[in-house]
N, C-alpha and C positions, 0 to 999 in steps of 0.2 A: 459621510460616509465615503467619499471619495479617498479621503485625508489617510482615511483606514485602511483603506484597499492598496494604496499605494505604498503605505508603509509594509503591509505582509508581504514577506518571503518566504520563498521555500527555502528550508534549512540546507547547506553546503555540507554534505556528508561524503566522504572517500569512497566511491564506488566498492573498493577492495572491502571497506569496513563494512558497509552492508551485506555484501555477499558471504563474510567469515561470520558475521552476528546471524544470518538466515542460516546457516549449515548448523552453527555449534545451536542454536536454541530449538535446531527443528522445525522451522517454520515459524515459531512464535514471533519472532521479528518482523515480519510481513505485516501481522495485524498492528504491532505497535507504529510501526511506520506508518501507515495509514492516519492510526489516532494522533500521532503527533501533529503530523499536516494537518489535521481538520478544521483548523479555524480557518485557516490560508484558503482553502479548498471552500468553503462555507462562506466566504466572503466574495470569492471568485465564481462561482458557479450561480446561476442563474436561478435554476431550479434544486430540487434535491437530488441531485444525480448518482449519489455515493451515497449508500445506505451506513451510515454512522452505528446505528444502533447495531445493527447485524455484524459489525466488526467488532465493538464491544463484546459480542456474546462471542462469535467465533475467536476472539484471542482468547478468551476465558477458556474454551473449549480448547483451544490450542495448547495452551498451559495445564490442562489437566491432563492432555494425551502426553505433553511432555513430560509430567509425574509420572505417568502410568507407565511409560516407557521404561523409566529406570526402577519403579519399586512395585508394578502392578502383581508380577509373579509372588511377591512375597505377601502382600495384602488379600490376594482373590483365589479362590481355589481353580479349577482348570474350568469349569463352566464357567466361574465369571469371567476368567480370561476370556474365554470365547466369545461371551455377551459383549464386552467392552471392548476387543479385537473390531468385532463386527458392528456398534457401533460407531466405532473410531473409522472405520473405513466407508462407511455412509457419509459420515460427516466431512471425511475428506471430500468427497465429490463435490459436496454444498460449497467447501472451502475454495475450491478452486473455482467453482462459476462464479462465486462472488467476487474472487480475484481478478479473473480474466474479465467481469464487468466493469470493476472497480477500474482498472488498469486502463481499459477503452475508454471509459469515462472521462477520465483523468487526463488522458490524450485528449480528448475533445475539448477539455477546459483551457488546456494548455496553448492549444492551435488556435483557440479566441481570444485567449489574453496575447499570444506571440504569434503575430500571423506568420514571421518567417522561418519558424520552425517546423518541421518536415520531421516524419515520424515512418519506419520502418513497420507495417506489421505484423512481419514474419518474427522480427527482432523481440517486438513487443511479445508475441507469444510462447518465445523461446525464454526471454530473459525479465518479463515484467517489469518489477519494481525495480530491477537492478538496470535498467535500461532506460526507465523513466528519471532514475536517480542521476545515473549518465547525463543523459539531456539537460536536466534541470540543473545541474553543474555548469554545463557548458553555459545555458543562459544567462547565469550569473557572471559567469567570467567573461561573457562575450560583450560587454559594453552595453547589454541591455540593462538601464537604469530607471527610473522612478517615471521618466518622462514619457519613456516607450510603453510603460506601462498604461500611462493614463492616457496616451493615445488611442492605444489599443481598446481600453474599454470605454473610450468616449464615442 
């Protein structure tokens, strides 16, 4: 089990690409980002801190919202648009709750694995996944290798 943990690393993605993809996809990429990192997170976290089943659900809902944004007025009547828009607003608040819960849990996981990493809480609130990706990229490039991960997990 330890050899698998040492082999698992977060993917290095340039922060500008993460920001651009989040803006272009109207937030759908945030769900994809968590799902992309789920194998590493499941191996590093002790319990089930980040609910991946909810991320699957919200990624699908965000994708539907993305499609609705472009073709919703063609498919729905004004009454249908009002219902879908109100559903979209309600789900947006639940999504934000899930996003911030997951971001702060991921911060806890990274601080357990890498003892020298520090996070600014207000930067996590303002820049969420972008700030996490920035920190993960710095961890990968700062000389933290498998031995450091092995020591942190022991």
